[in-house]
N, C-alpha and C positions, 0 to 999 in steps of 0.2 A: 769254406771246405780245407775241411784237414788233412794233410798230406796222409795216403794209404805208404805203412810199413811198406818197406820191400818182401818181397817173398823170396825164401830162400831154399833154391830146389837143391836135392840135392847129387853133388858130382858124380857121375861114375870112373871109378877108376880108368887111368889114360884121359885125352882127350873127345871131347863129345865131336860125334860122329855131324855131318852139317846137317841131314833129316831133325838132331837132336837141337842143337843150334836155331833151328827154324819154328822146330815143336815147342821150344823154351818162350821164341818173339812171340810162338805166339798167342800164349799162356799171359804172358805180360800183360800184350795190349787186352785182354778179356779182363785183367786184374780190377778193371774198376767197374765192372759190371756185376760180376761177380760182388762185387763189396756191394753192393743194391743191391743184391739180391739178399744178400745173409743179413743186409737192418731190416729189411722185413721178416725175416723167417727167427733174428737170435736179436734180443733186447739189448743185451749189455753189452755195451763195445768190449770189452776185454773179451769172453767169451766170445766177442764173433769174430774178433783179429782172430783167438784161435783154431776157428772154424773158418776162416779165410786162408790159414795156410795149412788146415789140413785138406782143404779144399787141393791145391798147389800142387800138396804133397803126394795125394793119391793119386792126381793126374797126370805128375808125371813116372810114376810110376807102374802106371796101366799102359806109357805112352803107347808101348806096343798094342796093344788091343783098339786103341784108336783107329775107328775108320776113317783112314784121310776122303774120301769119296762124298763126304757127311761131314755139314756145320760144326766146327768144334764148338762156340757157343751153348745148344742148347746140353750135348754131352755134358760139360762143364755145370752147366746150372746143375744134370741129375745128381751128381757130386757132392755139388755143395747143399741142395736140398738132406737130400741122402745124411751128411755129414751133421748138417745145424739137427735132422731128425735123431739123428744117433746120440748127439752131443745131450739134447734134452733128453731123451730115454735114461739117459744114466745120471740125469740130477735128478729125475725123478727117483728112480730109483737109489743114488744118494738119500733124495729127501726122506723117504722111508726108513733106508735103512738106521739113519741118524733118530728115527723117531718123530721126525719134524708133525705138524697140526699139517689134517689137509686141509685145501685149498681155502672149500665152505667151510660155513662156522658150524662150530659142534656142538657146539652150548645152549643150555634148556632154560627151560623158565626153573624158579624154584621149585613148583606143584607137577613137575615132568618126573615122569616114571622111571627107572633104570634103564628099565629094560627099551623104554623107547630114546628114550638119549642111546644108549648103545647100537639101536640098529638106524640112527640119523647116523653116526658115528660111522659104522660099518659103509651104510652107504654115500659118504666121506668119502671114503678112502678108496673106494671100485671109482666114483666119480672122476677121481682126483687121477687114480693109474688110467683106465683109461682117455681120460684125455689125453695124455702121456704119449702115448698109442698112438693119439690123433699124427699125420706128417706137420711137419709146422703150421701151413700158410692156412690148411684146414682149421687148425685150431688156436692159432689166430683171429679166423673169422667168428669160429663160436665166445672165444673169448671177450673180443667186444660185445659182440649181439647180445651176448645175458649177462656177463660179466660187468661189462660198460654201459647198458643199454644205448649202445650206440647204433643208431639206421643202417637199410643195406645202403640206401645214399652215401653214411656219412663212409662207413668200413669200407666204398668203393674207390671214394676219395681219397684218405689215410694210405690202401695202398694202390692205388693205382695200380685198381682192375673196372672191369666193365661191371655193371650189378648182375647181372644174371649168373657170372661167373660166381658173384660173392652168396648166391641165393643158391646155385652149386654145391657150392662148398659148404655149405650149410647145411643142404640138404643129405650131403653125400655124410658128413660128419655128424647130424644126428642119427643116419641108420645103421652106422659105426657105434655108434652109443650104442643104440634103442639094440642093438646086437649083440655087444661086450657085456653091456650090463642086466639081460635080463634075467633074470625076472623083473628086477627097478624101474619104474619107468624113466625112460628119454625124454627131452627137453621134448613139448610137441608143441611150440609156439612157433611160426611159418613166419618164413619175414613180412607177406603179405601183412603181419598186423601189424608191424612199426615200421609203416613206410618215411613219416614224418618229413 
């Protein structure tokens, strides 16, 4: 496995307090776990490295807000998921601003009416934007289930999650998409329909 790049945490002016030193050591101990979590949420290695650095930078900046009576891992994981989600939203906005094509095919046959083609392109753009609003893990389960046609069992194995958790992510994502896309229809296939 490739060695993780060191995390650079800003040094406050003057020397660190013993509490800051202890916090920095605890963050370093959790680096591999956070990197593993981000591997599931961020596909491109360069963006994953940026997300990892941003996670630790934010954690360091918010160290005064951390409740030391609670476990550090979940607190750090929450920051990592937020960073990944924000990163994906920025990418989606950039793609939209650059006028790149939506995620779905938007070209029609030679006999398709221009109005129908325009409607399909608008629906595809809406779906792409709605997908970008989903948190990283539900978005990944939806992508794998619908775009890659993977079964719930395959997704669970790939993401190292229980099958019921995958089903929950799919259900919540479908509900969120249905709410966002109304009056467009959301995907209606349930996980049970593709057991394989």
